[in-house]
C-alpha positions in Angstrom: 223.8 -51.5 115.9 223.2 -54.0 112.8 224.1 -51.2 110.4 227.0 -50.4 112.1 228.4 -53.6 112.1 227.7 -54.1 108.3 229.5 -51.4 107.6 232.4 -52.4 109.7 232.6 -55.7 108.3 231.9 -54.7 104.6 235.0 -52.0 104.8 237.3 -54.2 107.2 236.8 -57.1 104.2 237.5 -54.8 101.6 240.7 -53.5 103.3 241.7 -57.2 104.2 241.3 -58.7 100.8 242.8 -55.9 99.2 245.8 -56.0 101.3 246.1 -60.0 100.9 245.7 -59.6 97.4 248.8 -57.4 97.3 250.8 -59.4 99.6 250.3 -62.4 97.2 251.2 -60.4 94.0 254.1 -59.1 95.8 255.5 -62.7 96.3 254.5 -64.0 93.0 254.2 -61.2 90.3 257.2 -60.2 88.6 255.3 -57.1 87.5 254.5 -56.2 91.6 258.7 -56.8 91.5 259.2 -54.6 88.5 256.9 -51.8 90.4 259.1 -51.6 93.4 262.2 -51.4 91.1 259.9 -48.2 89.4 259.5 -47.1 92.9 263.3 -47.1 93.7 262.7 -49.5 96.6 264.9 -52.6 97.2 263.7 -56.1 96.7 264.0 -56.9 100.6 260.8 -54.2 101.0 258.8 -56.0 98.8 258.9 -59.3 101.0 259.0 -57.5 104.2 256.0 -55.2 103.2 254.1 -58.5 101.9 254.5 -60.3 105.3 253.2 -57.7 107.3 250.3 -57.1 105.0 249.5 -60.2 105.8 249.8 -60.4 109.2 247.9 -56.7 109.6 244.9 -58.1 107.3 244.9 -61.3 109.7 244.9 -58.7 112.8 241.9 -57.1 111.4 240.0 -60.3 110.8 240.7 -62.6 114.0 238.2 -62.0 116.6 240.4 -63.0 119.5 243.1 -60.3 118.3 243.3 -57.5 121.1 242.3 -54.0 119.9 245.6 -52.6 120.7 247.4 -54.8 118.0 244.5 -54.0 115.6 245.3 -50.3 116.4 248.7 -51.1 115.0 247.7 -52.6 111.8 245.1 -49.6 111.3 248.2 -47.3 111.6 250.5 -49.3 109.5 247.9 -49.8 106.9 247.2 -46.2 106.8 251.3 -45.2 106.7 251.3 -47.8 103.9 248.6 -46.0 102.0 250.3 -42.5 102.4 253.7 -43.8 101.4 252.2 -45.4 98.5 250.4 -42.2 97.2 253.9 -39.9 97.9 256.1 -42.9 96.1 253.8 -42.8 92.9 253.7 -39.1 93.0 257.3 -38.9 93.3 258.2 -40.8 90.6 255.6 -39.3 88.2 253.4 -41.5 88.1 249.6 -40.8 86.5 247.0 -39.8 89.2 245.2 -42.9 88.1 247.6 -44.8 89.8 248.5 -42.6 92.8 245.0 -42.1 93.9 243.7 -45.9 94.7 246.0 -45.7 98.1 243.8 -42.7 99.3 240.5 -44.2 98.3 241.5 -47.2 100.6 243.0 -45.1 103.2 239.4 -43.4 103.2 237.9 -46.9 103.4 240.4 -47.8 106.2 239.4 -44.6 108.5 235.7 -45.8 107.9 236.9 -49.6 109.2 238.3 -48.0 112.1 235.8 -45.2 113.0 233.1 -48.2 113.0 235.5 -50.4 115.1 235.7 -48.0 117.7 231.9 -47.4 117.6 231.5 -51.3 117.8 233.9 -51.3 120.9 232.3 -48.3 122.7 229.1 -50.0 122.4 230.0 -53.1 123.8 232.1 -51.5 126.3 228.3 -49.5 127.2 226.3 -52.4 127.3 228.8 -54.2 129.7 228.8 -51.6 132.3 224.7 -51.5 132.2 224.7 -55.4 132.7 
C-alpha cells in the first residue's frame, strides 16, 4: 500500500508540476506565445489552455476534490498530451519535440492507474469495517 501511494504521489506530482510550469510559461514567456503561433493556434487558446492546466493540476493535488472531477482532469490532460504530439508532428517539428508529450501521457496513465488502485483499496477497507 505504501509503495502504491509513493508511485501515485510521485507521478501526480510530476504531472502537476509540469502542468503548472507550462501554464506559467504560457502567461509569461514570449517564446511560448511564438510556439503557439508556430503550431497555428490562436492566441486565446494559449490563455485558455493555461487556465485549464492550473485548474486541472489543482484538481489532481487537492484531496477534497471528488474523484469524478479528478477523472475529468486526467481526461483533459490526456487530450492535451495527444493533441500536442499531433500538433508537433503536423507542423514537421523534430521527434525530440513531439515525443515528450507521449512520455508525460505515460506518466499520467500511471498516476491514473494508481489513483484508482488506491481508491479501490480504500473502498475495500471501508467495506471491511
